[in-house]
Each structure stands twice: as structure tokens, then as C-alpha cells.
C-alpha positions in Angstrom: 0.8 90.6 48.4 1.7 88.8 45.1 5.2 87.6 44.9 7.6 87.8 42.0 6.5 84.4 40.7 2.9 85.3 41.0 3.4 88.6 39.1 5.3 86.8 36.4 2.5 84.3 36.0 -0.2 87.0 36.0 1.8 89.0 33.4 2.0 85.9 31.2 -1.7 85.3 31.4 -2.5 88.9 30.4 -0.1 89.1 27.5 -0.8 85.6 26.0 -4.3 84.5 27.1 -4.5 82.0 24.1 -1.4 80.2 25.1 -2.4 80.1 28.7 -5.8 78.7 27.8 -4.2 76.0 25.6 -1.9 75.0 28.5 -5.0 74.7 30.8 -6.8 72.5 28.2 -3.8 70.3 27.7 -3.3 69.9 31.5 -7.0 69.1 32.0 -7.0 66.5 29.1 -3.9 64.8 30.6 -5.5 64.6 34.1 -8.8 63.3 32.5 -6.8 60.7 30.5 -5.0 59.5 33.6 -8.2 59.3 35.6 -9.9 57.3 32.7 -7.0 54.8 32.6 -7.1 54.3 36.4 -10.9 53.7 36.2 -10.4 51.2 33.3 -7.7 49.3 35.1 -9.8 49.2 38.3 -12.9 48.0 36.5 -10.9 45.3 34.6 -9.4 43.9 37.7 -12.8 43.7 39.4 -14.4 41.9 36.4 -11.4 39.8 35.1 -12.1 36.8 37.3 -15.9 36.9 36.7 -15.4 37.1 33.0 -13.0 34.1 33.0 -15.3 32.0 35.2 -18.4 32.9 33.0 -16.8 31.2 30.0 -16.6 27.9 31.9 -20.1 26.3 31.8 -19.2 23.5 34.2 -16.0 23.2 36.2 -16.1 19.7 37.6 -18.1 16.5 37.6 -17.6 13.4 39.7 -19.2 9.9 39.4 -21.0 8.3 42.3 -22.9 5.0 42.6 -26.3 6.0 43.8 -28.9 8.8 44.2 -28.2 9.1 47.9 -24.4 9.5 47.3 -25.0 12.1 44.7 -27.2 14.2 47.0 -24.8 13.7 49.9 -21.7 14.7 48.0 -23.5 17.7 46.3 -24.7 19.0 49.7 -21.3 18.7 51.2 -19.5 20.2 48.2 -21.9 23.2 48.1 -20.8 24.1 51.6 -17.1 24.3 50.6 -15.6 27.8 50.4 -15.3 29.1 46.9 -18.0 26.7 45.4 -20.8 28.6 43.8 -23.1 25.7 43.3 -23.0 21.9 43.5 -26.0 19.8 42.4 -26.9 16.1 42.2 -27.4 15.1 38.6 -27.3 12.0 36.4 -26.5 11.1 32.9 -27.4 7.9 31.1 -27.8 6.5 27.6 -31.2 5.6 26.0 -31.7 3.1 23.3 -34.4 5.1 21.4 -37.4 7.4 21.6 -40.7 7.5 19.8 -43.6 9.9 19.2 -46.9 9.1 17.6 -47.4 12.2 15.3 -50.1 13.0 12.8 -47.9 11.5 10.1 -47.4 8.3 12.0 -45.0 6.8 14.5 -41.6 8.6 14.5 -38.5 7.0 16.0 -35.2 8.5 17.0 -31.8 6.9 17.2 -30.1 6.3 20.5 -29.0 9.3 22.6 -28.3 10.5 26.2 -30.4 11.5 29.2 -29.5 14.5 31.5 -31.3 14.4 34.8 -31.1 17.6 36.8 -32.8 19.4 39.7 -35.4 22.1 38.8 -33.0 25.0 39.7 -30.1 23.6 37.6 -30.3 26.1 34.7 -30.2 29.1 37.1 -26.9 27.9 38.6 -25.0 26.0 35.9 -25.1 27.4 32.3 -24.8 24.2 30.2 -28.4 24.5 28.7 -31.0 27.1 28.0 -34.8 26.6 28.1 -36.4 27.7 24.9 -40.0 26.8 25.7 -41.8 25.5 28.8 -39.8 24.1 31.7 -39.2 21.2 34.0 -42.2 19.5 35.6 -42.4 16.4 37.8 -42.8 13.2 35.8 -42.3 15.0 32.5 -39.3 15.5 30.1 -37.7 18.4 28.3 -36.4 17.7 24.8 -33.3 19.2 23.3 -34.3 21.1 20.2 -32.6 18.5 17.9 -34.6 15.6 19.3 -37.8 17.7 19.3 -37.3 18.3 15.6 -36.5 14.6 15.0 -39.6 13.4 16.8 -41.8 16.3 15.6 -42.9 16.7 19.3 -43.8 19.7 21.3 -45.1 20.7 24.7 -48.0 18.5 25.7 -47.1 15.6 23.4 -46.5 12.1 24.8 -43.3 10.3 23.9 -41.9 6.9 24.9 -38.2 6.3 25.9 -36.5 2.9 25.8 -33.7 3.1 28.4 -31.9 0.0 27.2 -32.4 -2.7 24.6 -34.9 -5.3 25.9 -36.3 -2.9 28.5 -40.0 -1.8 28.4 -40.5 1.7 27.0 -41.5 4.4 29.5 -44.1 7.1 28.5 -43.6 10.7 29.4 -45.3 14.0 28.6 -43.1 16.8 27.0 -43.0 19.9 29.3 -40.5 21.9 27.4 -37.9 22.3 24.7 -34.3 23.3 25.5 -30.9 24.0 23.8 -28.1 22.0 25.4 -25.1 24.4 24.9 -22.3 22.3 26.4 -23.0 18.6 25.6 -19.3 17.8 25.1 -18.7 18.8 28.8 -21.8 17.2 30.2 -21.4 13.8 28.5 -17.7 13.3 28.6 -16.5 9.9 29.9 -15.7 10.0 33.6 -13.0 7.6 34.6 -12.0 8.2 38.2 -8.5 6.9 37.5 -7.8 9.0 34.4 -9.9 12.1 34.9 -12.2 13.7 32.2 -11.6 12.9 28.6 -12.6 14.6 25.3 -16.1 13.6 24.2 -18.2 13.3 21.1 -21.5 14.9 22.2 -24.7 12.9 21.6 -27.0 14.1 18.8 -30.2 13.3 20.7 -30.7 14.5 24.3 -33.6 14.1 26.8 -33.6 16.2 29.9 -35.7 15.4 33.0 -36.0 16.2 36.7 -33.4 14.2 38.8 -36.2 12.8 41.0 -38.1 11.6 37.9 -35.1 9.8 36.5 -34.3 8.2 39.9 -37.8 6.7 40.2 -38.7 6.0 36.6 -35.6 5.1 34.7 -32.6 4.6 37.0 -33.7 1.0 38.0 -33.1 0.0 34.4 -29.4 0.9 34.6 -26.3 -0.3 36.4 -24.4 2.5 38.2 -21.2 3.5 36.4 -19.2 5.0 39.2 -16.5 2.3 38.9 -13.8 2.7 36.3 -14.5 -0.7 34.9 -18.1 0.3 34.1 -17.2 3.7 32.5 -17.1 3.5 28.7 -13.8 4.4 27.0 -15.8 5.5 23.9 -16.3 9.3 24.1 -20.0 10.2 24.7 -21.1 6.6 25.1 -22.1 6.0 28.8 -22.6 2.4 29.8 -24.8 3.1 32.9 
């Protein structure tokens, strides 16, 4: 049997169907709005950390004195909980680069070298390959340097690591856009920590192994604070 409350509700529905329908629509809209807000908050909480981390191209760099130390530290750091990726890399200055184009020999000013393993771009988002890619014994030019030298994939260029050193010849295997040069080439003083940097205008990228065998012997390691340049963007080794 229908109680007094049920009969009253049924009588209201029969007498004022429009008002009853309006109440149902308002109630449904309120429930839907509440559900949407709960879904939005839940999604925001799940993506908040990922969004914040995505805006940081490179979280930490540390100077070491040799290729072996770089590889050992990177391997150990990659095993740490909460570390997404740790890779052995190197940065160094170069005194100049040259390319024999159809218009003649073109020279660039001094710049910086970034040596990375082949999977670097997939793990750390400080650069983006525009054409080609990394290849053993070859180099990738930042688009600014590629434009300066008028060089493209397959061309040969020479790099002078330091004044007085013999130029080394490489084949261009790709063109890239370095998107975070101020982070990559900041001075690293172990006593003071990272410092603001003036990014280099000319950048050469190459495999870490190629740098270690071809160019590294021309430099002194700059892991010690006394060898780290105080001038932003000007590595000394």
C-alpha cells in the first residue's frame, strides 16, 4: 500500500507535472555537476606532478673528472628510487668550426660541445632532432650552427677543440634544436652549485663515445672548482 507521503507525492506529480519535471532536471544537473567536479579534481591530482616535472628539462647535473667516473655515477644514480633517468654526458668548449661550402670556406665563432649517449633525447628533453640523428663518429649541428656553416647531413666539417690544437674532421649526421642551452651549459662549481648561464650561440652535439675518443684528450677535466670557469657559459675544460 502507498503511505500518506507517497499519496501526497503522487498527487503532486499528477497535478503539476511541469514543476515535477523541472525539479527532476535540476536535481539531475546538480548530481552531474558534482560528479564532473569530482572527476576534474581526481584527474588534476593524478596529473599535477607529471605536469610540473614535464616543465623541467633537466633536474640535476654533476661534474666528474673522467669518462669512467661519469658512466659509474650515472649507472649508480639511475638505480636510485625516484630517478627517471641518469646518463653520462660531457660538455666542452670548441675554438671554432669550418665547412668547405660551394661558396668557399666558412668559419664559425667559438661555441660549445654537448656529448650524449644515443638514447639521450628520449629520456631528457633538452634538445629536439629536426633532421637525421646520432651516428658513431659523426656530429649533429644545432640549427644555428648549421645555418652559420651552411652545412647539412652528409657534409664534412672540421672542429678545433682548443687554440693550437689540430682540427678534427667529422661528417654531419643530423640537425637539432637545443631547447635548454642555459641549463645544459651553466657553470658547475661543486662548492657553490649551479649558476645562471649565458647560453652559447654555436653548439655541436655528438655521441658521448665519439667525444671520449676523438676530442676529450685535447681538454683538461674541469671537475675541480678551480678549473670551472666563473664566466657563465664559458667552460674551461
